[in-house]
C-alpha positions as CSV (number, residue, x, y, z in Angstrom):
1,M,0.0,0.0,0.0
2,T,1.3,3.4,-0.9
3,P,1.6,6.0,1.9
4,A,-0.7,9.0,1.8
5,S,0.5,11.8,-0.4
6,E,0.9,14.1,2.6
7,L,3.2,11.7,4.3
8,I,5.3,11.4,1.1
9,D,5.5,15.2,0.9
10,E,6.6,15.5,4.5
11,A,9.2,12.7,4.0
12,A,10.6,14.7,1.0
13,K,10.9,17.8,3.2
14,I,13.0,15.8,5.7
15,Y,15.2,14.4,3.0
16,K,15.7,18.0,1.8
17,V,16.8,19.0,5.4
18,L,19.2,16.0,5.4
19,S,20.7,17.1,2.1
20,N,23.0,19.4,3.9
21,S,26.3,17.9,5.1
22,T,26.7,20.3,8.0
23,R,23.3,19.2,9.4
24,I,24.3,15.6,9.1
25,K,27.5,16.3,10.9
26,I,25.6,18.0,13.7
27,L,23.2,15.0,14.0
28,Y,26.1,12.5,14.2
29,Y,27.8,14.7,16.8
30,L,24.7,14.8,18.9
31,R,24.2,11.0,18.5
32,Y,27.3,10.3,20.5
33,Q,26.7,12.8,23.3
34,H,25.5,11.4,26.5
35,H,23.8,14.7,27.5
36,E,22.5,17.8,26.0
37,V,25.1,20.2,24.5
38,N,25.2,23.9,24.2
39,V,26.1,25.8,21.0
40,K,29.5,27.0,22.3
41,T,30.6,23.4,22.9
42,M,29.5,22.4,19.4
43,V,31.4,25.3,17.9
44,S,34.5,24.1,19.7
45,D,34.1,20.4,19.0
46,L,33.0,20.7,15.4
47,G,35.3,23.6,14.4
48,L,32.4,25.5,12.7
49,A,31.4,29.1,13.2
50,Q,28.7,29.8,15.7
51,P,26.3,31.4,13.2
52,I,26.5,28.4,10.9
53,I,25.8,25.9,13.7
54,S,23.0,28.0,15.1
55,K,21.3,28.4,11.7
56,Q,21.5,24.6,11.1
57,L,20.3,23.8,14.5
58,H,17.3,26.0,14.0
59,I,16.4,24.1,10.8
60,L,16.9,20.7,12.6
61,Y,14.7,21.9,15.5
62,R,12.0,23.1,13.1
63,Y,11.8,19.6,11.6
64,Q,11.9,17.9,15.1
65,L,15.2,16.2,14.5
66,V,16.7,17.9,17.6
67,C,15.1,19.2,20.8
68,R,16.3,22.1,22.8
69,R,16.2,23.6,26.2
70,K,17.0,27.2,27.1
71,E,18.8,28.1,30.3
72,G,19.4,31.9,30.5
73,T,21.2,32.9,27.4
74,Q,22.4,29.4,26.6
75,V,20.5,26.9,24.5
76,F,21.2,23.2,24.9
77,Y,20.5,20.6,22.2
78,L,19.8,16.9,22.1
79,L,19.1,14.5,19.3
80,D,15.3,14.1,19.2
81,D,15.0,11.1,16.9
82,P,17.9,8.6,16.8
83,H,16.1,6.7,14.0
84,V,16.9,9.5,11.6
85,V,20.6,8.9,12.1
86,E,20.0,5.2,11.5
87,M,18.4,6.1,8.2
88,I,21.5,8.2,7.4
89,D,23.7,5.1,8.4
90,D,21.8,3.2,5.7
91,M,22.5,5.9,3.2
92,L,26.2,5.9,4.1
93,N,26.3,2.2,3.6
94,H,24.7,2.7,0.2
95,V,27.4,5.3,-0.6
96,K,30.2,3.0,0.5
97,H,28.9,0.3,-2.0
98,E,28.7,3.0,-4.7
99,I,32.3,4.2,-4.1
100,K,33.7,0.6,-4.0
101,G,31.6,-0.5,-7.0
102,E,30.4,-3.5,-5.0
103,P,27.0,-5.0,-5.5
104,H,24.4,-4.2,-2.8
105,P,23.1,-6.9,-0.5
106,K,20.0,-8.3,-2.0
107,N,18.4,-9.4,1.2
108,M,18.0,-6.6,3.7
109,H,16.6,-8.0,7.0
């Protein structure tokens, strides 16, 4: 059965959000954090400028891929849906096969 058109449209929006490598890097970074992280820490750990990280986090938050909590002037972020990163893992495995020119596994369980 084909998903409803609205669901497909929303999925396409999420894929569009995930088409940015900086956003994927932020999601992977948050995946391996054991607690929420503020923007200043992300700037230091990822080596990216604060305005870039803040802009990308805003987009990720708008699409419910990260959640946030404000404390005074600081904003702390946490991965909201780990399944999205697992989906990215699947895509990276696909890319690895493409780069190596290897056939894809036929039986995905």
